[in-house]
N, C-alpha and C positions, 0 to 999 in steps of 0.2 A: 257662274259667279254673279251675284246680285250687286246692286249699288252699295249695299251696306254690309256685305260679307265681312265677318270678323269684327264688326262694331257692336258695342254694348250700349243700348239706348234705354233711358228711363222715360216712361210716358205717364204723366199725371192725368187724372180724369179718365182712367183707362177702362172703367166699368160700363160705359155706355156712349152713345152718340159719336161725336168725331173722335174722341179718345180711343174707343173700341176699334174704329175703322183704321186709325193711325197704327195701332198695334198690329193689326193684321197685315197692313201694307209693309211695315218695317220688317216683320217676320218673313214675308213673302220675298223680300229683297235680301234675305240672308242675315239680317240683324238678330242679335239676342236681345230680348226685351225684358226689362223689369217693369211690371205693371203696378201702378199705385192708385188707389181709390179707397172709399169708405166701406163699400158694400162687398162683402166676401163672396156672396153667391153670384153676383153679377161679374165680379172679377174672375171667378172660376169659369163662367160662361164665355168670357172673352178669351181666356187662356185655351179653352177646349176648341176654340174656332180658329186657332192660329197654326200656321205651318212651323216646321223646324223644331229644334229641341233646345233645352237650357233656359227657357224662359221661367221667370218667377214672378209671383205677385206679392204685394205688401199691403196690408190694411192700414190706412192712415187718414185721419181727419186733418186736413191741411190748415184748419184754423187753430190747431193746437201745436204750439212750439215744441212741447214735450214729445208729442207723437212724431213730429217731423224728425226730431233729434234721434229718436229710437230707430226709425227706419233708415236714416242716414248711416247709423252705426252698423247696419247689416249689409249695406251696398258695397260692391267692389268698384273699381275704376270705371268711369263712363266716357264714352266717345261722343255722346250727344244726350241732350235732354229736351223733351217736348213738354212744355208747360201748358197743358190743355184744360185743367180743372177750372171751371168757372160757373157762376150763377147769374141769373138775370131777373129783373123785376121792373115791370113798367109802371111807373108812379109819377103823376103830375107833381110839380114842384110843391104846390100847396098842401099835398098830402104826405110829403116826406117826413119820416120819423127817424130819430137817432138809431133805433134798432135796425132799421132798413139800411141806413148808411153803413153801419158796422158790418152787417151781413154781407153786403156786396163787396166792400173794400177788404174785408178779412180774407175772402176767398180769391177775389180777382186781382188784388194788388199785394197786400201784406204777405200772404203765404208765398207768393212767387219770389218776393225779395228775400224772405227768411230762408226758403229752401235753397236759393241760389247761394246765399251767404254760407250756409252750413256745408253745402257741397264743396265750395271753394276753400273754406277753412280746414276741412278734412282732406284737402288735396285729392278729391275724387273725380275731378274733371281733368282728363288727359290733355296734354298739349295738342293743339290743332283740333280740338273737339268743337262741337256746334251746339249752341243754346238757342232753342227756338220757342218763342213766346206767342201763344195764340191770342191776338188782340181782336180788334173789330173795326169795321168801317165806321161804326157809330162814333168812334173817337174823333172823327174828322167832320161829323155832320151835326145838325141841330134838330133832330127829330123829337117832337114833343113826347114827353113821358119817359125819356131814356137818360135823364140827367145823371142818375147814379151809375148806370152801367157804362155810359159813354165816358164819364169823367174817370172811372176807375180804369178803363182801357187807355185813356189819354195819359194818365199817370204812368201806366205800364210802358207806353211807348217812349216816354221821356227817360224812364229808368233803363230801358234797353240800350239807349245811346250811351249813357254813362257807363253801364256794365261793359259794353263793347270797347269803350276806350280803356277801361281798367284792365281787361284781360287780354288785349291784343298783343301784349309783349310775349305771351306764350302761344301765340297763334290761334287762340280760342276765339271763335266767332259768336256774336250775339245779335239775333235779328228777331223782328216781329212779323207776323203775318196778319193782315187786316182783311178778313173776308166780309163780304156783304151778307145778305140773308141766305142762310143755309138751312135746308129742311132737316132738322134733328129733333130728338125727343125734348130738347130744352124748350122749343117753341110750344109744344103741347102743354107744358107746365106753366106757361105765362098766362095772363089774363087778357090776351089779345085774341079777338075773334078770328077764326079761319078765313072769313070773308075779307078781313082787312089784309091778311097776308096775300090772299089771291089778288087783291087790288094792287098791292105793292109789287107783286111779280110783273105787272105790266110795265113797270119802270125799269126792268132789267132786260136790255136787248137780247141777251143770251139766256134769259130765264133765271130762276133761282138756282143757287148752287147746290151740290151734293157734298157730303163729307169726303168723297173720293177726290173731288175737285181740289179741295183744300189739302188733302193728303198728298197729292202730287207735288204741291209746293213744299210741303213738309219734307218729303223724300229728297227734293232738290237741296234744301237747306241743310239736311243732315249729311248728304253725300259730299264727296270731294269736289264735285262740280261747282260748289259755291265757296271754294276756298279763298276767293278774293272778295267776298261779300260780308260786310259786317256793319252794325249800327243802322241797318235799313229797316223800313217798315213797308213790306210789300202789300199793295192793295190787290186783291183778287175779288172782283165784284160783278163779273158778267157784263161789263159795260155800263153799270149804273152811273159811274162818275162822268160819263160822256155827256149826260144831260145838262 
């Protein structure tokens, strides 16, 4: 028996990076996973790498309310959701443009709220289920160039506390996980030089994190071991906050 045996878990951003790892870890613990992302081929790659049976994937652009609604209409009841889809862009304040603001917030904040709303309105979240939002340590820092990403995650943190208060009556939990720097494919798509990341790693007493490190926290939040935890933002940063 795994930690998540018999549980149905939806994971967004499931086609790559941390989302792909979370899907594998949930499946390995006996969970049935519904995978959601935009890229069909990468979703199929994730699915083929997972243990167990009964998993399904859904193609969806989370910046489209219509596509979210269409996917929600195909889902059956959920015992947990991992909101992992996210984008990043390092831009100094003086170079910020409206299109960049819209791009970051549509994916990192608006889509999370809209998906949560639709799942709740359709009564697809079982009592005592767990909603897990992947935020970021950036939401609590002041790193130059991260204004858009950090503020989108800070908004998400605030939303999680309100959501937790609203759904607690049914025993549903809502929590955020705030990782420090994790080596994923997202980093390679930013305009930050690898040497800068290597330098930043020196500030982490336990080194930079891996998707599996965050995945262990995700499993805890999805499992019944966290049944008395809600409205929390868990920092997992390899000791960065100690400095």
